[in-house]
PyMOL Python script that loads the backbone (N, CA, C, O; Angstrom):
from pymol import cmd

cmd.read_pdbstr("""\
ATOM      1  N   MET A   1       3.028 -23.872  75.710  1.00  0.00           N
ATOM      2  CA  MET A   1       2.414 -22.629  75.308  1.00  0.00           C
ATOM      3  C   MET A   1       2.225 -22.567  73.790  1.00  0.00           C
ATOM      4  O   MET A   1       1.255 -21.970  73.322  1.00  0.00           O
ATOM      5  N   ASP A   2       3.117 -23.161  73.023  1.00  0.00           N
ATOM      6  CA  ASP A   2       3.010 -23.109  71.562  1.00  0.00           C
ATOM      7  C   ASP A   2       1.731 -23.764  71.056  1.00  0.00           C
ATOM      8  O   ASP A   2       1.173 -23.325  70.051  1.00  0.00           O
ATOM      9  N   LYS A   3       1.256 -24.811  71.737  1.00  0.00           N
ATOM     10  CA  LYS A   3       0.057 -25.505  71.286  1.00  0.00           C
ATOM     11  C   LYS A   3      -1.155 -24.590  71.302  1.00  0.00           C
ATOM     12  O   LYS A   3      -2.004 -24.678  70.414  1.00  0.00           O
ATOM     13  N   GLU A   4      -1.253 -23.711  72.296  1.00  0.00           N
ATOM     14  CA  GLU A   4      -2.421 -22.839  72.370  1.00  0.00           C
ATOM     15  C   GLU A   4      -2.394 -21.735  71.329  1.00  0.00           C
ATOM     16  O   GLU A   4      -3.412 -21.075  71.118  1.00  0.00           O
ATOM     17  N   PHE A   5      -1.261 -21.511  70.669  1.00  0.00           N
ATOM     18  CA  PHE A   5      -1.172 -20.488  69.639  1.00  0.00           C
ATOM     19  C   PHE A   5      -1.416 -21.051  68.244  1.00  0.00           C
ATOM     20  O   PHE A   5      -1.300 -20.318  67.262  1.00  0.00           O
ATOM     21  N   ASN A   6      -1.749 -22.323  68.135  1.00  0.00           N
ATOM     22  CA  ASN A   6      -1.924 -22.948  66.833  1.00  0.00           C
ATOM     23  C   ASN A   6      -3.312 -22.749  66.244  1.00  0.00           C
ATOM     24  O   ASN A   6      -3.517 -23.089  65.078  1.00  0.00           O
ATOM     25  N   THR A   7      -4.257 -22.226  66.971  1.00  0.00           N
ATOM     26  CA  THR A   7      -5.607 -22.055  66.457  1.00  0.00           C
ATOM     27  C   THR A   7      -5.903 -20.582  66.210  1.00  0.00           C
ATOM     28  O   THR A   7      -5.316 -19.708  66.847  1.00  0.00           O
ATOM     29  N   GLU A   8      -6.804 -20.318  65.294  1.00  0.00           N
ATOM     30  CA  GLU A   8      -7.225 -18.947  65.025  1.00  0.00           C
ATOM     31  C   GLU A   8      -7.887 -18.336  66.251  1.00  0.00           C
ATOM     32  O   GLU A   8      -7.865 -17.118  66.427  1.00  0.00           O
ATOM     33  N   LYS A   9      -8.463 -19.153  67.080  1.00  0.00           N
ATOM     34  CA  LYS A   9      -9.135 -18.706  68.292  1.00  0.00           C
ATOM     35  C   LYS A   9      -8.194 -17.896  69.181  1.00  0.00           C
ATOM     36  O   LYS A   9      -8.636 -17.009  69.912  1.00  0.00           O
ATOM     37  N   ASN A  10      -6.937 -18.190  69.121  1.00  0.00           N
ATOM     38  CA  ASN A  10      -5.967 -17.556  70.001  1.00  0.00           C
ATOM     39  C   ASN A  10      -5.122 -16.499  69.297  1.00  0.00           C
ATOM     40  O   ASN A  10      -4.004 -16.217  69.728  1.00  0.00           O
ATOM     41  N   THR A  11      -5.635 -15.920  68.233  1.00  0.00           N
ATOM     42  CA  THR A  11      -4.901 -14.897  67.491  1.00  0.00           C
ATOM     43  C   THR A  11      -4.559 -13.707  68.385  1.00  0.00           C
ATOM     44  O   THR A  11      -3.434 -13.209  68.343  1.00  0.00           O
ATOM     45  N   LEU A  12      -5.509 -13.251  69.188  1.00  0.00           N
ATOM     46  CA  LEU A  12      -5.261 -12.112  70.069  1.00  0.00           C
ATOM     47  C   LEU A  12      -4.149 -12.430  71.061  1.00  0.00           C
ATOM     48  O   LEU A  12      -3.289 -11.585  71.309  1.00  0.00           O
ATOM     49  N   GLN A  13      -4.151 -13.620  71.626  1.00  0.00           N
ATOM     50  CA  GLN A  13      -3.096 -14.016  72.562  1.00  0.00           C
ATOM     51  C   GLN A  13      -1.730 -13.982  71.883  1.00  0.00           C
ATOM     52  O   GLN A  13      -0.750 -13.525  72.470  1.00  0.00           O
ATOM     53  N   ARG A  14      -1.671 -14.460  70.661  1.00  0.00           N
ATOM     54  CA  ARG A  14      -0.409 -14.485  69.922  1.00  0.00           C
ATOM     55  C   ARG A  14       0.091 -13.065  69.653  1.00  0.00           C
ATOM     56  O   ARG A  14       1.281 -12.783  69.800  1.00  0.00           O
ATOM     57  N   VAL A  15      -0.817 -12.179  69.261  1.00  0.00           N
ATOM     58  CA  VAL A  15      -0.454 -10.797  68.980  1.00  0.00           C
ATOM     59  C   VAL A  15       0.042 -10.103  70.255  1.00  0.00           C
ATOM     60  O   VAL A  15       1.046  -9.391  70.230  1.00  0.00           O
ATOM     61  N   VAL A  16      -0.664 -10.313  71.361  1.00  0.00           N
ATOM     62  CA  VAL A  16      -0.253  -9.719  72.640  1.00  0.00           C
ATOM     63  C   VAL A  16       1.118 -10.259  73.045  1.00  0.00           C
ATOM     64  O   VAL A  16       1.983  -9.496  73.475  1.00  0.00           O
ATOM     65  N   PHE A  17       1.318 -11.556  72.913  1.00  0.00           N
ATOM     66  CA  PHE A  17       2.590 -12.191  73.227  1.00  0.00           C
ATOM     67  C   PHE A  17       3.718 -11.553  72.414  1.00  0.00           C
ATOM     68  O   PHE A  17       4.741 -11.156  72.971  1.00  0.00           O
ATOM     69  N   ASP A  18       3.527 -11.457  71.098  1.00  0.00           N
ATOM     70  CA  ASP A  18       4.553 -10.895  70.212  1.00  0.00           C
ATOM     71  C   ASP A  18       4.816  -9.424  70.507  1.00  0.00           C
ATOM     72  O   ASP A  18       5.965  -8.982  70.519  1.00  0.00           O
ATOM     73  N   CYS A  19       3.754  -8.675  70.744  1.00  0.00           N
ATOM     74  CA  CYS A  19       3.883  -7.244  71.014  1.00  0.00           C
ATOM     75  C   CYS A  19       4.620  -6.997  72.329  1.00  0.00           C
ATOM     76  O   CYS A  19       5.539  -6.180  72.391  1.00  0.00           O
ATOM     77  N   GLU A  20       4.213  -7.703  73.368  1.00  0.00           N
ATOM     78  CA  GLU A  20       4.847  -7.518  74.677  1.00  0.00           C
ATOM     79  C   GLU A  20       6.330  -7.898  74.627  1.00  0.00           C
ATOM     80  O   GLU A  20       7.176  -7.208  75.195  1.00  0.00           O
ATOM     81  N   LYS A  21       6.624  -8.977  73.957  1.00  0.00           N
ATOM     82  CA  LYS A  21       8.016  -9.412  73.835  1.00  0.00           C
ATOM     83  C   LYS A  21       8.846  -8.363  73.091  1.00  0.00           C
ATOM     84  O   LYS A  21       9.977  -8.076  73.483  1.00  0.00           O
ATOM     85  N   THR A  22       8.295  -7.798  72.035  1.00  0.00           N
ATOM     86  CA  THR A  22       8.992  -6.771  71.257  1.00  0.00           C
ATOM     87  C   THR A  22       9.233  -5.521  72.097  1.00  0.00           C
ATOM     88  O   THR A  22      10.330  -4.963  72.078  1.00  0.00           O
ATOM     89  N   VAL A  23       8.220  -5.080  72.831  1.00  0.00           N
ATOM     90  CA  VAL A  23       8.349  -3.889  73.673  1.00  0.00           C
ATOM     91  C   VAL A  23       9.412  -4.111  74.751  1.00  0.00           C
ATOM     92  O   VAL A  23      10.208  -3.211  75.023  1.00  0.00           O
ATOM     93  N   ILE A  24       9.435  -5.268  75.352  1.00  0.00           N
ATOM     94  CA  ILE A  24      10.435  -5.580  76.376  1.00  0.00           C
ATOM     95  C   ILE A  24      11.832  -5.578  75.763  1.00  0.00           C
ATOM     96  O   ILE A  24      12.767  -5.031  76.348  1.00  0.00           O
ATOM     97  N   ARG A  25      11.975  -6.183  74.596  1.00  0.00           N
ATOM     98  CA  ARG A  25      13.283  -6.209  73.935  1.00  0.00           C
ATOM     99  C   ARG A  25      13.773  -4.794  73.614  1.00  0.00           C
ATOM    100  O   ARG A  25      14.953  -4.495  73.795  1.00  0.00           O
ATOM    101  N   HIS A  26      12.884  -3.928  73.143  1.00  0.00           N
ATOM    102  CA  HIS A  26      13.261  -2.547  72.840  1.00  0.00           C
ATOM    103  C   HIS A  26      13.711  -1.810  74.105  1.00  0.00           C
ATOM    104  O   HIS A  26      14.689  -1.063  74.079  1.00  0.00           O
ATOM    105  N   ALA A  27      13.001  -2.024  75.197  1.00  0.00           N
ATOM    106  CA  ALA A  27      13.375  -1.389  76.466  1.00  0.00           C
ATOM    107  C   ALA A  27      14.739  -1.880  76.925  1.00  0.00           C
ATOM    108  O   ALA A  27      15.536  -1.100  77.448  1.00  0.00           O
ATOM    109  N   LEU A  28      15.012  -3.156  76.736  1.00  0.00           N
ATOM    110  CA  LEU A  28      16.310  -3.705  77.131  1.00  0.00           C
ATOM    111  C   LEU A  28      17.434  -3.171  76.248  1.00  0.00           C
ATOM    112  O   LEU A  28      18.551  -2.967  76.725  1.00  0.00           O
ATOM    113  N   VAL A  29      17.154  -2.945  74.984  1.00  0.00           N
ATOM    114  CA  VAL A  29      18.154  -2.339  74.094  1.00  0.00           C
ATOM    115  C   VAL A  29      18.461  -0.923  74.578  1.00  0.00           C
ATOM    116  O   VAL A  29      19.626  -0.540  74.692  1.00  0.00           O
ATOM    117  N   ARG A  30      17.419  -0.154  74.861  1.00  0.00           N
ATOM    118  CA  ARG A  30      17.596   1.242  75.287  1.00  0.00           C
ATOM    119  C   ARG A  30      18.333   1.355  76.616  1.00  0.00           C
ATOM    120  O   ARG A  30      19.020   2.346  76.860  1.00  0.00           O
ATOM    121  N   THR A  31      18.197   0.351  77.475  1.00  0.00           N
ATOM    122  CA  THR A  31      18.833   0.397  78.791  1.00  0.00           C
ATOM    123  C   THR A  31      20.069  -0.502  78.872  1.00  0.00           C
ATOM    124  O   THR A  31      20.603  -0.741  79.955  1.00  0.00           O
ATOM    125  N   LYS A  32      20.513  -0.993  77.722  1.00  0.00           N
ATOM    126  CA  LYS A  32      21.692  -1.864  77.638  1.00  0.00           C
ATOM    127  C   LYS A  32      21.595  -3.074  78.566  1.00  0.00           C
ATOM    128  O   LYS A  32      22.561  -3.444  79.233  1.00  0.00           O
ATOM    129  N   GLY A  33      20.412  -3.680  78.592  1.00  0.00           N
ATOM    130  CA  GLY A  33      20.205  -4.913  79.350  1.00  0.00           C
ATOM    131  C   GLY A  33      19.948  -4.713  80.831  1.00  0.00           C
ATOM    132  O   GLY A  33      19.915  -5.690  81.579  1.00  0.00           O
ATOM    133  N   ASN A  34      19.767  -3.495  81.273  1.00  0.00           N
ATOM    134  CA  ASN A  34      19.533  -3.216  82.688  1.00  0.00           C
ATOM    135  C   ASN A  34      18.042  -3.410  82.980  1.00  0.00           C
ATOM    136  O   ASN A  34      17.211  -2.592  82.586  1.00  0.00           O
ATOM    137  N   ILE A  35      17.719  -4.499  83.671  1.00  0.00           N
ATOM    138  CA  ILE A  35      16.325  -4.836  83.926  1.00  0.00           C
ATOM    139  C   ILE A  35      15.639  -3.793  84.810  1.00  0.00           C
ATOM    140  O   ILE A  35      14.475  -3.463  84.582  1.00  0.00           O
ATOM    141  N   THR A  36      16.341  -3.276  85.807  1.00  0.00           N
ATOM    142  CA  THR A  36      15.745  -2.262  86.682  1.00  0.00           C
ATOM    143  C   THR A  36      15.385  -1.008  85.894  1.00  0.00           C
ATOM    144  O   THR A  36      14.284  -0.478  86.039  1.00  0.00           O
ATOM    145  N   ALA A  37      16.305  -0.532  85.065  1.00  0.00           N
ATOM    146  CA  ALA A  37      16.048   0.662  84.257  1.00  0.00           C
ATOM    147  C   ALA A  37      14.963   0.398  83.216  1.00  0.00           C
ATOM    148  O   ALA A  37      14.139   1.271  82.948  1.00  0.00           O
ATOM    149  N   ALA A  38      14.957  -0.786  82.636  1.00  0.00           N
ATOM    150  CA  ALA A  38      13.935  -1.135  81.641  1.00  0.00           C
ATOM    151  C   ALA A  38      12.556  -1.188  82.301  1.00  0.00           C
ATOM    152  O   ALA A  38      11.572  -0.735  81.716  1.00  0.00           O
ATOM    153  N   ALA A  39      12.483  -1.728  83.496  1.00  0.00           N
ATOM    154  CA  ALA A  39      11.213  -1.785  84.225  1.00  0.00           C
ATOM    155  C   ALA A  39      10.716  -0.372  84.507  1.00  0.00           C
ATOM    156  O   ALA A  39       9.530  -0.085  84.347  1.00  0.00           O
ATOM    157  N   ARG A  40      11.610   0.498  84.923  1.00  0.00           N
ATOM    158  CA  ARG A  40      11.237   1.893  85.186  1.00  0.00           C
ATOM    159  C   ARG A  40      10.719   2.547  83.907  1.00  0.00           C
ATOM    160  O   ARG A  40       9.712   3.255  83.928  1.00  0.00           O
ATOM    161  N   LEU A  41      11.408   2.308  82.800  1.00  0.00           N
ATOM    162  CA  LEU A  41      11.014   2.855  81.498  1.00  0.00           C
ATOM    163  C   LEU A  41       9.618   2.378  81.087  1.00  0.00           C
ATOM    164  O   LEU A  41       8.838   3.132  80.506  1.00  0.00           O
ATOM    165  N   LEU A  42       9.321   1.124  81.396  1.00  0.00           N
ATOM    166  CA  LEU A  42       8.040   0.529  81.019  1.00  0.00           C
ATOM    167  C   LEU A  42       6.938   0.762  82.053  1.00  0.00           C
ATOM    168  O   LEU A  42       5.784   0.401  81.821  1.00  0.00           O
ATOM    169  N   GLY A  43       7.285   1.357  83.180  1.00  0.00           N
ATOM    170  CA  GLY A  43       6.284   1.631  84.205  1.00  0.00           C
ATOM    171  C   GLY A  43       5.835   0.405  84.968  1.00  0.00           C
ATOM    172  O   GLY A  43       4.669   0.293  85.349  1.00  0.00           O
ATOM    173  N   THR A  44       6.759  -0.517  85.192  1.00  0.00           N
ATOM    174  CA  THR A  44       6.445  -1.730  85.931  1.00  0.00           C
ATOM    175  C   THR A  44       7.547  -1.960  86.965  1.00  0.00           C
ATOM    176  O   THR A  44       8.428  -1.119  87.139  1.00  0.00           O
ATOM    177  N   THR A  45       7.493  -3.091  87.641  1.00  0.00           N
ATOM    178  CA  THR A  45       8.508  -3.395  88.644  1.00  0.00           C
ATOM    179  C   THR A  45       9.574  -4.315  88.065  1.00  0.00           C
ATOM    180  O   THR A  45       9.362  -4.990  87.058  1.00  0.00           O
ATOM    181  N   LYS A  46      10.709  -4.322  88.719  1.00  0.00           N
ATOM    182  CA  LYS A  46      11.801  -5.203  88.303  1.00  0.00           C
ATOM    183  C   LYS A  46      11.352  -6.672  88.377  1.00  0.00           C
ATOM    184  O   LYS A  46      11.684  -7.479  87.509  1.00  0.00           O
ATOM    185  N   ARG A  47      10.613  -6.989  89.404  1.00  0.00           N
ATOM    186  CA  ARG A  47      10.161  -8.369  89.601  1.00  0.00           C
ATOM    187  C   ARG A  47       9.243  -8.829  88.458  1.00  0.00           C
ATOM    188  O   ARG A  47       9.405  -9.930  87.932  1.00  0.00           O
ATOM    189  N   ILE A  48       8.283  -7.979  88.080  1.00  0.00           N
ATOM    190  CA  ILE A  48       7.368  -8.335  86.984  1.00  0.00           C
ATOM    191  C   ILE A  48       8.127  -8.444  85.674  1.00  0.00           C
ATOM    192  O   ILE A  48       7.895  -9.370  84.897  1.00  0.00           O
ATOM    193  N   LEU A  49       9.036  -7.504  85.419  1.00  0.00           N
ATOM    194  CA  LEU A  49       9.796  -7.559  84.171  1.00  0.00           C
ATOM    195  C   LEU A  49      10.695  -8.790  84.130  1.00  0.00           C
ATOM    196  O   LEU A  49      10.805  -9.441  83.090  1.00  0.00           O
ATOM    197  N   ALA A  50      11.335  -9.113  85.242  1.00  0.00           N
ATOM    198  CA  ALA A  50      12.185 -10.308  85.295  1.00  0.00           C
ATOM    199  C   ALA A  50      11.362 -11.566  85.002  1.00  0.00           C
ATOM    200  O   ALA A  50      11.833 -12.474  84.317  1.00  0.00           O
ATOM    201  N   TYR A  51      10.135 -11.615  85.523  1.00  0.00           N
ATOM    202  CA  TYR A  51       9.242 -12.746  85.239  1.00  0.00           C
ATOM    203  C   TYR A  51       8.953 -12.845  83.742  1.00  0.00           C
ATOM    204  O   TYR A  51       8.996 -13.931  83.164  1.00  0.00           O
ATOM    205  N   LYS A  52       8.658 -11.705  83.123  1.00  0.00           N
ATOM    206  CA  LYS A  52       8.310 -11.708  81.694  1.00  0.00           C
ATOM    207  C   LYS A  52       9.531 -12.008  80.825  1.00  0.00           C
ATOM    208  O   LYS A  52       9.408 -12.661  79.788  1.00  0.00           O
ATOM    209  N   VAL A  53      10.700 -11.537  81.239  1.00  0.00           N
ATOM    210  CA  VAL A  53      11.933 -11.863  80.512  1.00  0.00           C
ATOM    211  C   VAL A  53      12.126 -13.373  80.519  1.00  0.00           C
ATOM    212  O   VAL A  53      12.484 -13.965  79.501  1.00  0.00           O
ATOM    213  N   HIS A  54      11.886 -13.991  81.668  1.00  0.00           N
ATOM    214  CA  HIS A  54      11.988 -15.447  81.772  1.00  0.00           C
ATOM    215  C   HIS A  54      10.888 -16.127  80.946  1.00  0.00           C
ATOM    216  O   HIS A  54      11.155 -17.087  80.224  1.00  0.00           O
ATOM    217  N   LYS A  55       9.651 -15.626  81.055  1.00  0.00           N
ATOM    218  CA  LYS A  55       8.506 -16.195  80.342  1.00  0.00           C
ATOM    219  C   LYS A  55       8.736 -16.216  78.833  1.00  0.00           C
ATOM    220  O   LYS A  55       8.395 -17.188  78.160  1.00  0.00           O
ATOM    221  N   TYR A  56       9.317 -15.139  78.305  1.00  0.00           N
ATOM    222  CA  TYR A  56       9.541 -15.021  76.869  1.00  0.00           C
ATOM    223  C   TYR A  56      10.928 -15.502  76.439  1.00  0.00           C
ATOM    224  O   TYR A  56      11.306 -15.360  75.276  1.00  0.00           O
ATOM    225  N   SER A  57      11.676 -16.065  77.373  1.00  0.00           N
ATOM    226  CA  SER A  57      13.025 -16.592  77.094  1.00  0.00           C
ATOM    227  C   SER A  57      13.914 -15.539  76.428  1.00  0.00           C
ATOM    228  O   SER A  57      14.575 -15.817  75.428  1.00  0.00           O
ATOM    229  N   ILE A  58      13.923 -14.343  76.985  1.00  0.00           N
ATOM    230  CA  ILE A  58      14.750 -13.258  76.464  1.00  0.00           C
ATOM    231  C   ILE A  58      16.080 -13.272  77.200  1.00  0.00           C
ATOM    232  O   ILE A  58      16.116 -13.256  78.430  1.00  0.00           O
ATOM    233  N   ASP A  59      17.164 -13.301  76.454  1.00  0.00           N
ATOM    234  CA  ASP A  59      18.504 -13.259  77.040  1.00  0.00           C
ATOM    235  C   ASP A  59      18.922 -11.795  77.182  1.00  0.00           C
ATOM    236  O   ASP A  59      19.493 -11.206  76.264  1.00  0.00           O
ATOM    237  N   TYR A  60      18.626 -11.217  78.356  1.00  0.00           N
ATOM    238  CA  TYR A  60      18.902  -9.793  78.550  1.00  0.00           C
ATOM    239  C   TYR A  60      20.397  -9.480  78.545  1.00  0.00           C
ATOM    240  O   TYR A  60      20.779  -8.334  78.308  1.00  0.00           O
ATOM    241  N   GLU A  61      21.238 -10.458  78.798  1.00  0.00           N
ATOM    242  CA  GLU A  61      22.694 -10.252  78.799  1.00  0.00           C
ATOM    243  C   GLU A  61      23.192  -9.808  77.419  1.00  0.00           C
ATOM    244  O   GLU A  61      24.156  -9.049  77.327  1.00  0.00           O
ATOM    245  N   GLN A  62      22.546 -10.273  76.354  1.00  0.00           N
ATOM    246  CA  GLN A  62      22.993  -9.930  75.005  1.00  0.00           C
ATOM    247  C   GLN A  62      22.868  -8.437  74.730  1.00  0.00           C
ATOM    248  O   GLN A  62      23.592  -7.900  73.892  1.00  0.00           O
ATOM    249  N   PHE A  63      21.964  -7.768  75.419  1.00  0.00           N
ATOM    250  CA  PHE A  63      21.738  -6.347  75.178  1.00  0.00           C
ATOM    251  C   PHE A  63      22.808  -5.464  75.802  1.00  0.00           C
ATOM    252  O   PHE A  63      22.921  -4.285  75.465  1.00  0.00           O
ATOM    253  N   LYS A  64      23.584  -6.025  76.700  1.00  0.00           N
ATOM    254  CA  LYS A  64      24.656  -5.259  77.342  1.00  0.00           C
ATOM    255  C   LYS A  64      25.756  -4.916  76.351  1.00  0.00           C
ATOM    256  O   LYS A  64      26.517  -3.971  76.560  1.00  0.00           O
ATOM    257  N   TYR A  65      25.835  -5.678  75.284  1.00  0.00           N
ATOM    258  CA  TYR A  65      26.929  -5.507  74.335  1.00  0.00           C
ATOM    259  C   TYR A  65      26.483  -4.967  72.983  1.00  0.00           C
ATOM    260  O   TYR A  65      27.319  -4.718  72.114  1.00  0.00           O
ATOM    261  N   GLU A  66      25.174  -4.781  72.789  1.00  0.00           N
ATOM    262  CA  GLU A  66      24.681  -4.247  71.522  1.00  0.00           C
ATOM    263  C   GLU A  66      24.803  -2.735  71.515  1.00  0.00           C
ATOM    264  O   GLU A  66      24.767  -2.096  72.567  1.00  0.00           O
ATOM    265  N   LEU A  67      24.947  -2.166  70.328  1.00  0.00           N
ATOM    266  CA  LEU A  67      24.982  -0.718  70.207  1.00  0.00           C
ATOM    267  C   LEU A  67      23.603  -0.164  70.508  1.00  0.00           C
ATOM    268  O   LEU A  67      22.596  -0.707  70.053  1.00  0.00           O
ATOM    269  N   ASN A  68      23.557   0.899  71.261  1.00  0.00           N
ATOM    270  CA  ASN A  68      22.294   1.534  71.612  1.00  0.00           C
ATOM    271  C   ASN A  68      21.973   2.568  70.541  1.00  0.00           C
ATOM    272  O   ASN A  68      22.593   3.631  70.494  1.00  0.00           O
ATOM    273  N   VAL A  69      21.006   2.260  69.681  1.00  0.00           N
ATOM    274  CA  VAL A  69      20.621   3.143  68.587  1.00  0.00           C
ATOM    275  C   VAL A  69      19.555   4.100  69.102  1.00  0.00           C
ATOM    276  O   VAL A  69      18.531   3.671  69.633  1.00  0.00           O
ATOM    277  N   LYS A  70      19.797   5.382  68.946  1.00  0.00           N
ATOM    278  CA  LYS A  70      18.834   6.379  69.423  1.00  0.00           C
ATOM    279  C   LYS A  70      17.610   6.373  68.508  1.00  0.00           C
ATOM    280  O   LYS A  70      17.724   6.463  67.285  1.00  0.00           O
ATOM    281  N   GLU A  71      16.427   6.265  69.140  1.00  0.00           N
ATOM    282  CA  GLU A  71      15.181   6.242  68.384  1.00  0.00           C
ATOM    283  C   GLU A  71      14.624   7.658  68.280  1.00  0.00           C
ATOM    284  O   GLU A  71      14.675   8.426  69.240  1.00  0.00           O
ATOM    285  N   TYR A  72      14.095   7.994  67.114  1.00  0.00           N
ATOM    286  CA  TYR A  72      13.508   9.322  66.902  1.00  0.00           C
ATOM    287  C   TYR A  72      12.030   9.227  66.769  1.00  0.00           C
ATOM    288  O   TYR A  72      11.360  10.244  66.586  1.00  0.00           O
TER     289      TYR A  72
END
""", "prot")
cmd.dss("prot")
cmd.show_as("cartoon", "prot")
cmd.util.cbc("prot")
cmd.orient("prot")
């Protein structure tokens, strides 16, 4: 996947990739790593979110132990 992000042609793909990964990480922080709750928060299914967590190599277990900072 990294090879396709090396050209300017794929700038939009890279931005979408980075944005989606960031949004998923924020949802996991807010739900303390609970994929079901994060999926509900994001308006998707647990199965789709689990796929994307795997796709982006996100270690959701790490969020179970992080402090949950309230966002304003």
